Structure formats: structure tokens, C-alpha cells
C-alpha positions, 0 to 999 in steps of 0.5 A: 298472634292469637285472638281472645275474648275479653268480657268486660263488666257484662253484669246484671247491675250494669245491664239493668241501667235505664235506657241502656241501648241496645236493650239488655236482652240484645246485648246478652244475646249477641255477647251470648253468640260471640262467646259461644263461637269463641269457645267452640273454636277453642279460643281463650275467654277472660271475664273482667268485672267491676267488684265492690267489696261489701263494706268498702268504699265504690268509685268516688263518683259512685259514693257521691251518688249513693250508687252501691252497684256491683257489690261482691256476692249480689245478683247484680254483681253477677253476669247473666247466666248465658255469660257466666265464666265456664270452667277454666276461664279466668275471671279478674276484678277491678275497682275502677273503670280500667281492666288494665289499672288494677295491680294483680 
């Protein structure tokens, strides 16, 4: 079995959440170190992100709370630059929590 790195929801909107523990800077630094190590070893890297299409409904509890996070094309939808996908690294969009529950 071959190892791979799956990065899920490392997006500015989630990393900017009040009270995030550890703080966003630490999360980004640690994930960046892991990402660099995996790339250096030639391991596959996959990026999964929550995506709300412009004008489309979000998750029901986000709608009730008026939360418009992770809207496609906004800075909050993007990852911090150190965690951005490199050429050849696939990125998958999901609309709900599970990275595996969205049809391809």
C-alpha cells in the first residue's frame, strides 16, 4: 500500500475562525512542513475543499446562521499560499462535511 497526503478544508475561512486551536499560523506551519516532506518524498497529495457556488445554497445550518463561508472565488475559499496545490496535485470540491460523500 502506498501512502498519500489528503488535505481537507485548509481554507482561509476555516483557518480564520475565532478560537481556532491551535492558532491558524501554527496549523499552516505544521501542515506546510508535512506537505513539503510528502512532496520531497514524491508522495501523492490531494486537496479537498468545501465549496459553495456563488448564489447557490450552502449547508442548511450555514444558511440558518447566515454563514456565507467558502464561496467559490473568494479569498476565504482559497488555502493560504503555503498550502496551495502545486501543479499536478488534484483538488476536489465538496459541499458538505465529508470529503467522500460527493459524487464525482
